N, C-alpha and C positions, 0 to 999 in steps of 0.2 A: 057728925055725919057728913056735913058739907066739907069738912076738912079732910075726911077720909077719902071722899071721892075725888077731891082735888089732888091728893096725894097719889091716888091710883091713876088718875089721868096723866100726871107727870111721869109715873113709872111706865105706863103703857107708851107714852110718847118717846121716852128714852128707849124703850125696846124697839120701837118703831124705827127710831133713828139707827139703832144697832143693827137691826135687820137690813135696813137700807144700805148701811156702810158694808155689812158683811157681803150682801148681794153684789154691790159695787166691785168690792175686792175680789169676790169669786169670779165676777164677769171679766174683770181685768186679767186675773190669773188665767182664766180659760182662753181669753184672747192671746195672752202672751204664749200660753202652751201652744195654741194653734200656730202662732207666728213661728215659734221655735220649731215645732214639728215640721212646718212648711219649709223653714230655712234648712233644717237638717235634711229634709227630703231633696231640697234643690242642690245642697252641697253633695249629697250622695250621688245625685244624678250627674252633677258636675265632674265628680271623681270618676264615675263610670265613662262619661263623655271623653274625659281626658285619656282614660285608659284605651278606649276604643277609637278615639279619634272623632273630630267633628264631622268629617265626611262620612264615616261609618254610621254615626248616630243619625245623620240626615238620611242616608240611604236605608237603613234598617232601624228605625226607632223602636220597634216592637221588641228588639233584642235587648233593650235596655229598660223600657218602661211600658206599662199598660197603655193602650190607646186613649188618647185624650187626657193624660195625666198632666194637669197644669203645672206641677212642680218641674216635671221633665222639660215642659215647653219653656218655662222661665230659665232653667239651667241651659237649655240649648240656645236661646236667644243671647244669654250672657256670653256663652262661649263663642258664638258667631261674632259678637261685637269685639271681643277680645282678639279673635282671629283676624278681624278686618284691621284692627289697630296695628297687630304685629305685621301683617303683610303689606300695610300701606306703604312703608318705606321701600320694602323689597320690590313691590309691584312697580313703584315709580322709577327705581334706579338699578336694582339688581340685574335683571335680564340684560339691559344695555351694557352695564359694566362687565358681565361675564362674556357677552358677545364681542366686546372690544378686546378683552383679555385673550380669548381664544384666537381672535383674528391676528393678534400680535405674536402669540406663541405658536401658531399653527399656520404659517404662511403657505401660499401656494397650494401644491397638491396635498399638503398635510391638513388643510382645512376647507379647501373649496370642493363643491360637488363634483363627483366623478365625471359627469359629462363634459365638464370644462377642461379636463386634462387627460383623460384615458386615451391611450394611444400615442401620446407625445413622449419624446425621450427626454429624460431629466437632465438638468444641467446646473442644478444648484450646488453651491460650494459645500463640501463635506466637512469643512473645519468647524462649523457650529450648526449642528442639526436642530431641527424644530424641537421645541420642549414639549409639545403636545400633538397628538394625532386624533382627528375627529372620528367619532363613531356614530353620532346620531344627534337627535334633538331631544332635550329633557324639559320636563315641566314638573311642577309641584301640583299634583291633583287636589290636594287639600286647599290650595290657595283659592280664595273667593274669586279671584280674577286670574286663572292660570295664564302665565306669559312664557312662551318658549325661549329657550337659550341653547346654544350649542354644547354638546357633551364631548369630551376628549380625554384621552389618557396619555401619560408620559411613557416612552418606550426607550428609544436609542440613548445609551449611555446614562439613562436615568433609572429605569425600573423594569422589572419582569411583569408578566401579565398572567392572571389566573382566570380561567373561564369555567363557570359551572352551569351545565345545562339541566333543564327540567327533566329530560329523559334522554338517554343515549340512544334510544330507539330512532330518534329523528336528529341525525347529526347535522343536517342542512343548516339550521340557524347558526350553530357554532362555526361551521366551515365558512359560511358566508361572512360572518364577522371577521374571522381571521383572514379570509381571502381580501376583503376590503382594506384592512390594515396593511397587509403585505403589498398590495397594489399601490397604495399611497406611497410607501417608502420606496418601492422599486422605481416608481415614476418620478421621485423627487430628485434623486441623486444621478450622476452619470452612470451608465450601465457597468456593472461589476462592483460597485460600492456596497451592494447588499447581496449577500449570499445566504441562501435559505436551506435549512436541514429539516426534513419532515420524517417523524416516526409515528406510526399508528399501530396500536396493539392489535387492532382487528383487521387492518387492510394492508396490502403490500404496496399497491401503486394507485389504488382508487381515490385517495384523499386528494382534495384540491386539484381536480383534473384540469381546470382552466389554466393552472401555472405550469403544466408539463412542458410546454415549449421552452421553458427556461433550462431544462435539464440538458439539452444538447449543447448549450453554451457553458455548462458547468456552473450556472447560477442557482440551480436547484438539485438537491440530492435527496432522494427518497430512500430511507433505510428500511432494511428488512425488519419485520416485527420481532423476530427471534434474535436480532443482532443489536439491541439497544447498547450493549456494552461497548461495541465498536464505535458507535456514535459518541458516547460519553467519553470514550478514551481520546477520540479525535478532538473534541472540544477541550479536553484537559490539556492535551499537547499544545494546542494552540495558545491557550492561556499561559502555560509555562513558557512558551517561546517568547510571547509578548513581554512577560515579566523579565525574562533573561536578556532581552535585547533592548527593545524600545523604552521600557519603563525602568530599566536598571540604571540609566544615566539621569543624574540630577534630581532624583527623588520625585519625578512626576507621578501623581497618584493615579492618573488615567490617560488613556490615548487621547481623550478630548483635551486635557490640559496641555498635553505635548503638541497636539495639532494647533491649539490657540497660540502657543509660543512660536512654533515653526512655520505657521502659516499654511500648513498643508496636512492632509491625513493620509498616511502611507498604508494603512491597513483597512480592509473593508469590514463592515459590520457582519456578523454571523447571527442569524435568527434561527433558533432551534424550536420548532413547533412540535409538541408532544401530545398526541391524542390518546388518552387513557380510557379506562372503563370503571372508574371510581374505586378500583382495587389498588392497594399499596404495592410499591415496587419491592423487590428483594432488598434486603439490608445494605448489601454492597453497592447496588445501583442507587438506592435511596441516598447514601452517604456521599457518593460521587456526584450525584445531582445537586446536593446541598452545597458541595464545594464549588461547583460551577456557578450556582446561584450566587454565592458569596463573592466569588472573584470575577465573574464574567462581565459585569457592566464596565469595569475599568478597563477591560481588554476588548471591548466591542462585541461581547457576547450576550444576547438577549434571549430569555426563555419565555415561550408562550405555551402554557400548560392548560389543556383541555381535559376536564374530569380526571385530573391526576392529583390525588391527595399528597400535599407537601407543605410542611410547616418550615418556613424559612426565616432567618434572622436578617435578611437583606430586604431592600425596598421591592415591594410587589403590589400591584394594584389588582383589584378583582372585579369581575363582571358576572352577575347572576342573571341567566336568561329566564324570563317569566313566561315565555310563549307569546304568540301572536306578534313576534318581532319586537318584543318589548324586554327591557332589562333594568336592573339596578346595579349601580357601580359604587365602588368605594370612593371615587372622585366626587360624585354628586350627593352621596349620602342615601340613607335608607328611605327617605321620604320622597325623593325624586324619582320619576319613572322616565327611562330613556326610550325614545322610539328610534330604533337602530336604522341607520341609513339603508335605503333599498340597494341592492347589488346589481351591477351590469349582468347582462346575459352571459352564458358561458362562451358563446361565439365572440363577443366583445372582449372578454377576458383573454381569450386564446389569441386573438389578433394582437392585442396590446402586448402580451408577453412575448409573442413571436417577434414583434417589432423591437422590443427591448434586446431579445437574444441576438437578432440580426445586427443591431447597432453594436452589441458588444463584440460579436464575432468580427464585424468589419473593423472595429477599432483594434482588436487584437492582431488582425492580419495586416493592417496598414504598417508599411515600413516606416519606422519612427526615425527622425532626424535629430541633428544636435539641437534644433530649435525646440524640440519637445522636452529637452532637459532644463530649458531656461524658463523661469517663471515670467508671467506677464508684467509683474512689477518687481523692480529691483531693490535689494537691500531692505527687505521688510522684516527679516527673521532676526532672532537674538540668539546668541551663542552661549548664554550663561550655563545651561545644562548640557550643551554638546552642539555637534555639527551633524547636519543631515543634507544629503544631496542625492538625486538620482543619477546613476551611472550608465543605465541601459534599460531594456525592456524585456519582460517575459510575458508572452501571450498578450502583448499590447499594453500591459500594465507596468508602470515604472518600478525599477529595482533600485532600492535606496541603499546607501552605505551610511553607517553611523560612526562617528568618532566622539567618544565620551568616556565616562568612568568605566563602563563595562567593556567597551571595545576601544581602547586608547590608541592602539598603533595598528598600522596596516602593512602587510607583506605582499608584494606583487611579484609574480614570477611569470616568465615566459621566454622562449628563445628569441633570438634576433629575427625581426620581421613578424612577431606574433602580435604586435599592436600595443606594446607597453606605452609608448609615447602618446599614441591616440587615446588610450584610456585615461592617462593622466591629464591630458588636455580636457577631456569630457568631465572628469571628476572636479578638476579645478575650475572649469567653467560654471558647473552647477553650484559649487560652494561660493564662487565669487559673485555670482549673480544674486545669491540670497542673503549674504552676510556683507555688511559694509566693512571698510577698512578698519573701523573702530571695534568691530566684532571679530575680525579675522585678520591675521598677519601670515604671510607665506615666505618661507625661505627655501629657495629652490637651487638644487645643485646636481649638475649632470657630469659623471665621470667619464662618459664615453666620448670619443672624438667626434664632436658635432656641436651644432649650435641650436638644437631643438628648443631649449629654454630661452634662448635669445629673443624669442617672440615676445616674451614678457617685459622687455626693455625697449626704449625708444631707439629707432634706427634712422637711417638716412631717408629711406622710403616711407617709413611708417613712424610718425613722431609719437604714437600712443604707447602707453605701457599699462600693465596690469596694476591697478591702484593698490592692491593688497600686498604685492610683492615688495618686500624689504631688501632682499638680497637675492641675486641670481648669479650663479657660477657655471660657466661653460668652459669646455676644453681644459678640464682640470685633471685629466687622467694621470698627469705626471706630478701634479701639485696636491699630493695626499694630505699635506699640511692644511690645506683649505678645508678639507672635511673635518680634520681634527679640530680647526678653529671654530667651525659651526657647532660641533658637539660641545665644545668648551663654552661657547656663547649660551647655548640652550642650558647647560648645567648652572652657569651663573644666573641666568634669568629664573630658572627653577628655584634657585636658593633665594634670589631676591623676592619672588612671590611667597615663598614659604615664610620668610621673615615677616612680610606684610600680614599674611594670614595669622601668624602667631600673635602679632601686635593686636589684631582684631579678635583674637580668641576663636578662630574658626580653623578649618582644615582644608576645605575644598575652594576652588575657584568660584564656584556658584555662590557659596556662602560669603566669600570675600567681596564679590560684586554687590551682593545685597547689603553688606555692612559698610562698604566704601563706594556708594553709587557715583560719586564725583571722580573716582580714579579711573584711569584707563587700563583696563585688564582684558585685552582681547585674547581669544585662543590663537595659539601659535601651531601651524602645520609646517613641518620641515620635510621636504621631499628630496630623496637622495636617489638618483637613477644610477644603476650599476654600482651600488654601494660596495660591492665585493672588492673593487679596486682600492678602497680605503684600507682594507685589511690583507692586501696582497703580499706584503713582505714581513719577515720576522725581524722587526726593528722597533725602536722606542715609539714610533708613530702608531704602529698597530697596537702595541700594548696600551698606550694611553687611550686611543680611540676605543678599544674594547672595554676598558673600565668606564669610560664616559658614556658609551652607548648603553651599557648595563644599568648604569645609574639612572639616566634619563628614561629608559624604557620602564624601569621599576617605579620611579617616583614622579615621573612627569605627568601621569593621568590625573592626579589630584590637583595639579597646578595649571591644567588646560594646555599642556605641550604634548603635541602628538607627532609621531614619526610615520612617515610613509617611505618604505625602503622597497626599491625595485631592483631586480636582479634576474640574470639568465639562469643561475643555478647557485643556490646557497650551501649546497652540501659540501663544497670543496674549500670552504673558509676555514683555514687551519685554526684561526684564532678563536673560533667558536667551539671547537671540539671539547667535549666535556663540560660545555656550559649550555645546556638545553634551556635553562631558565631565561636566557635572553629572549628567544623566540617564543616562549610561552606567553610573553606579554603582548605578542602580536595576534590579537584575537581575530582581527578581521584579515582574512586571506582572499586574495584575488589571484586566480589561475587562469592564465590565457592559454590558447591552444598549444598542445605538446608541453605544457609546463610540468616539470618534475620537482618533487620534493617540497612543494609549497603547501600542499594539502596534507592531510594526515597520510600515513604510510599505506593504509589500505584503500584510500580514496583515489581512484584512477580516473575520475570524471573528466579531467582536463585533456587526457590523451585522445579522446574521441571528439573533441570540440571542433566544429568548423571555424573558419575565419570569421572575424568581426563578432566573436562570442567570448564570454568569460564566465567562470564559475565564481560567484560571489558567495562567500562563506563567513558568517559571523559567529562560528562555533569553533574557532581554532583549527579549521580544515576537517573536522569530523564529517563523515559522509552525509548524515542526516541534515546538516546545515547547508547543503548545496542549493543554490539557486542559479539556474542557467540564464544568463542575460545576453541579449543581442546589444552590441555596443555601436552606437552610431558613429559616423565619420566626423571627427571634431577638428581635423587638420586641413580640410579642404578650405578653399578661398570662400569667404563669406560666412564661415562658421565661427570658430573661436576668435578670429581676428576682428570680425565685425562686432562680436559681443565685447571684446576688449575696448574697441573704439568707443562704444556707447558708455561703458562704465567709466572710461577716462574722461570723457566730456562732462561727467557728473562731478569731477574734482574741483575744488575751488581754485581760483588763480593762485599761482605761486607754489602749488604742490610740488614736492620734489620727487623725481623718478627713483626707482630702486637702484641700489648700488650693483654695478655689473662688474663681476671678476671674470675676465676672459683670459684664460692661460695663454692664448696665442698672441696677446698684445701686452705691451708694457704700459704702466700708468703714466700719465702725462703730469709732470711736475706742476705746471701752471694750473692745472685743473684740480689738484689735490686740496682738500679742505684744510689740512694742516698747514700747507704752504700759504694758502689764502689768509689763514689767521695770523700769520706772522706780522708783528708790528714793531716799529722802532719808536723810542729806544727800549732796551731791555737790560736788566742787570747781568743776567747769564745767558748769553745767546745759545742756541742749539743749532747743530748742523744736521740737516736732513740728508740721509744717504740713499734712501730707497723706500720701498713700501713693504711693510710686514704682511705676511699672509694671514689676515684675520677677517672678521666679519665687518668691521668698521673701515677698513683700508687705512689703518693707522701708518703714519710715516716712521721709518726707523730713524730715530734721532739720538744724537749725542750732545750733552750739554757740556760746553767749554768753559768749565769754571776754572777759577784760579787755584787749581790743585795739581799735584804731580801726575804725570801720565796722561793728561788731557790732550793727547794727540791721536790722530786717526791714520791707520794704515789700510790701503786697499792692496790686496794680494791676489795676483793672478796674471796670466799672460793675455787675456782677452781685452783688447784695446777698448772696444766700444762700451763694455761694461764698466771698465775702470774709469774711463773719461766721464762716464755718465755720473758715477759717484762723486768724482771730484768737482765736476760742474754743479751738481745739485748742492753739494756742501758750500761752494763758494756763493752761489746765488741765494741760498737760504740765509747764510750769515749776513750777506749784504742787505737783505730785506729787513733785518733787525737793527740796523744802524743807519743813522742819518748821514749824509755825505760829510766827510771829514772826520768822523768819529771812529773809523776803522781803516786800516791799511792793508792792501793785498800785495804780495809778491807771488807772482805766477811764474813758474819755471817750466818751459817746454823743452825737455832734454832728449826728445826723439823726434826724428822728422815726421813720423807717422802721425803725430798728435798736433801738428802745426794748426790744422783746421779747427780742431776741438779747443785748443788753447785760445786762438784768436777770437772764437766766438764767445767764449766766457769772458775774456778781457773786454771785448767790445760791449757786452752786456753790462759788465761792472762799470765801466767808464760812462756808459750811457745813462747810468743812475747817478752819476756825479761822484763816484768813489775814487780814491787814490789807488792806483794800480801800477806796480813796476812789472814789466815783462822782461824776463831774462831768459838766456839760452844756455847752452852747454859751456860756452866760453865765459859767461858772466856769472855762473852759478857760485863759484868758489868765492868771488869778491862779495856777492850778496850775502852768503852765509857768514862770512867773516865779519861784515858790517853789523849784522844782527847780533852775532855772538859778542862783539865788542860792546854793544849797547847793553847787553845782559850783564857783562862784567862790570861796566861802569854805572849800571842802573840809571842810565840817562836816555833820553830820546824815546821813551816808551810811554808817551802820554796817552796813546790810543791803542786798542788791540791791534795786533799784527798777526796775519794769517799767512803762512807760507804754503802755497799749493804747488806741490812737486809732481809733475807728470813724468813718470818713469824715472824715479829717483835712483834706481840702480844703474841707469844708463850712464850716469856720471860717476860711477864707482871709481874708475881708473883716474879720472880728473881729481876727484876729491881726495884720493889716497896720497897724492903728491904733497910732500911736507915743504913748508917754507924754510929756506936755508937759514934764515935768521932766527926765527922763533921755534923752529922744529915742530910746528903744528901743521896739521893738514886740514883740508875741507871737511873730511869725516869728523875730525875732532870738533870743528864748529858746529856741524850738524848734530853731533851727539849731545853737545852742550846745550843747544837750543831744545832738543827733545827732553832733556833732563831738567833743565832749569827754567826753560821758557814759559811753560804754562802758568807758573805762579806769578809771572810778570805779564800775563795776557799775551803771550807769543805762543801760537799753536801751529803744528805741522799737520797738513793734510796731504799725505804722500801716497804715490803708487809705486809698488814694488812688484816685479814680474814673477816672483817665486818666494816661497818661505825662506829658502836659503839666502836669498839676497837681502831679505830684511835682517836676518841674523848677521849677515856680513856687515851691514850698516851699523848694527848695534854692538858689534864685536862680541866678545865673550861675556859681556855682562848680562844682567837679567833683561827680561823683555817688558818689564813693568812701565818703561817709558812710552810704550804703545798701549794706551788704555782702552782702545776700541779699534776694531778692524772689521773689514768686509772682505771675504775670500771667494774668488771665483776660480773654477777649474783646478781646485786644490783638493786633494783627498783629505778625509778627516783626521788620519793618524798623524799627518804633518802638522796639524794645528793644535795638538794637545798642549804644547808648551805655551801657546798664546791664550789658551782657554783655562788657565789656572790648573793645568796638569790633569784635567779630566779627559777621559776618552771621548773622543768626537766621532759620531757615526754619521758619515756624510760622503756621498759620492757625487762628483760634479755633475750638474745638469745645465743645459744651455739656457742662457738668460736668467739664471738663478744664482744667487750668492748666499753665504753664510755670514750672519752678522753677530758680533759679540761685543758687549760692553761690560768690562769687568766691574764697573761701578754699579751696575743694576741687574745684570743677568746672572742666573745660575747655570744656564746652558744656552749654546748658540741657537739662533732662530733663522729661518729662511727668509730672504728678502728678494724683492724684484727691483732691478735698477730702473731708474726713471727715464722716460722719453723726454729729453730736454726741449723737443719741439723744433730743432733745427734740422734741415736736410742733410742726408749723408753726402759727403763729398764724392764727386765722381773720380773714379781711379785714374790717375794720370798714366801716360805712357812712360814706362820706366826708361831713364837715360842710361847710357853705358856708364858703368861705375869705373872710376879710377882706382889706382893702388891705394891712395890715402883713404878712400872710402872703405875699402876693404879692411884696412888697418883699424879704422874707426869701428867697424862692425865687430872686430875681434876684441877690441878694448871693451865694448859693451858686454860681451859674453864673459869677459874675465871676471865679472862680478860674482859668478858662480863659485 
């Protein structure tokens, strides 16, 4: 019994322990259940708070949980803690950082409050517009400690803007926002740089009334509600024009990048404001507006769309008006609320716009001068993509000309007195002031009889010169070969650049400069005034010049070589008949008053132009490309000349002036580079005879090698030209030998040359050279002595040069035969001509006609005369001396024809040198005796 009770007690105790354990477990489970339920409730409330927002949960908790719900309170406390942690860094740094960012991106009127600038006239540089434009002050309402920061949007060159209103029944908030933005832009830049177009589907002129004073200055255009097509077409035409002109050169993606390179903005911005009614446009209007939105920013066109549905694939920011002057923007995000800036009163806006309009009208009415064509800072632009410069003004705004890939060459036309020279001065001044000599080189040629281009070279009164000028040609109306030489130089330079581009695997100058930044690749502008003279004759010069001009005009654009041709009338140039493609390359046309046939056939705008005006046309002369510009005076004292002196003073010491080719003056031998470079000793000397008509001013030289025929003949009856050639040959040969290493025999065989002969002999002896001076009585003996040395091959240790002044004057004397040997002086001379060069004996002689040279050479070939210079001799007489080819040449004063059969395929024109000595005063002729008369007869017998 006792045992049973004991067992029962143990069982009951076990059950009690079991009940206690189960109770404990059930309590723990219930507690865990309550905890999980509470946690789930708190997480559910946390999710709802996250969905509604902490601020909304604080404002309207009953929308999320029953009043007094502890789980909601816990979830809200946790959300508030997390929010404080999240906003802690933003509250400490974010507003200040955004304020600094907007201050930097929106300087001046773009970001400052309107009372600080409204009514002031803008003067900021339009090259780099502000990146942001302020609209108000933003805050994050959900922030535990809301801090204000400025709100701004990008516009010009960056983005379009879409504004959506709460209701179109109250348009004032949207109009106030648009008005504030436009005022900021209008007041930031000089008047005229921002043009506004307004279209309202519901109103004709009532929109933005405070801006209406701008309309009378042309800065605001209000478009009819029913004529949206015209507005869109106008904007499209503007975009096409910008793409076809300014952006066609050098691959610039936008006007902004072009302005950044050139240092100026030549086109104003156009802001199109369209007020809609939330109804879509017609399909064709919608598509055209899409094209404008896509291409507009690059061309300075910005759209501001108010309640106008449009889905675009280009940059566009949005502002949604919330009422009570509040808004949300795409720039600040959906959680920020922007308090829009207050607007000035209508009266204040009207006064400010009236001031802008007056300033623009005053600027447009002011007579511009040459100084307005010149930038404030020199040589800041780069020419990699092209050249731009203002040439005049239209309604106060500069009219620019562009030379680049799309408009490579320029054709200028106008009758005498119409102002071509003045226009060229203005254009060249604008270019020279903007581009340094490393960016631009000028080659200037004037065919008319005058020295207008001599301004660009140093003179006695004014030592300055235009730093960009490499070559200046004046008084070249009779030297058409100089124009041909310039075209040949441009062709060679074009070929050199093309080879360099091919080496770098590029095709254009801009690409070459990018691939070869250390190379010097300036753009070249060649100006030829009265260029029709170059093509005036039907001869080889015209044929060659036409071919070269066509080639340079066609291929020069890609290599940065640009032609500027000016003429009174281009229609009569026979060489261009049937070749319209030449002038098709001249996209830029400048027509001065009364100019004909420069613009397109139906474009007669130039006929009605007043003085000091020009039509500037970048569309090949087509009428819709006309821009009428007033051209300032660039030739008056203190205009171009003053600019040139300023630019000249910027040159480093030792800079070389441009080469001047003046057709009315002869080159001075001592000043010639080729003469200065002559040094002694040399193995094969060369005789300088004159100057070739080329770009570099190269000397016409003949190498006196030990080869048959290395003799020189000067042919013609003009004493001063012939003696110049003989003197230059002797002096240049002497410069290449040290004293004692060359011997000269100078024969003066005519009384008229005594002065010239003695001047040369004195110069040679002054340099220490061995010189024998012989006359008519001594010439036969001198020739016999030299011929004997040739026969004996003795006494010829040094080169020997015989300089014969009027060799034909000794014809009668030299024809006499020696009674013993039966040889004459002519025989000796012929032997010297034939055998002497191989023994370093050379003849440089003057014969006064072709026939007299032949008489000296007898019936044999003329090969013994390897080189010659002919004056006052017609071309057909020279064929035998030019390897039998036909020679087209008519004598010209102070010009000769030069041919060296060893190097030339055809003769070339040369200028005799000015040897630097004064011309002798003519003596009073004495009465001549009978022997004198007989002597004259003997001289003429040479014919």
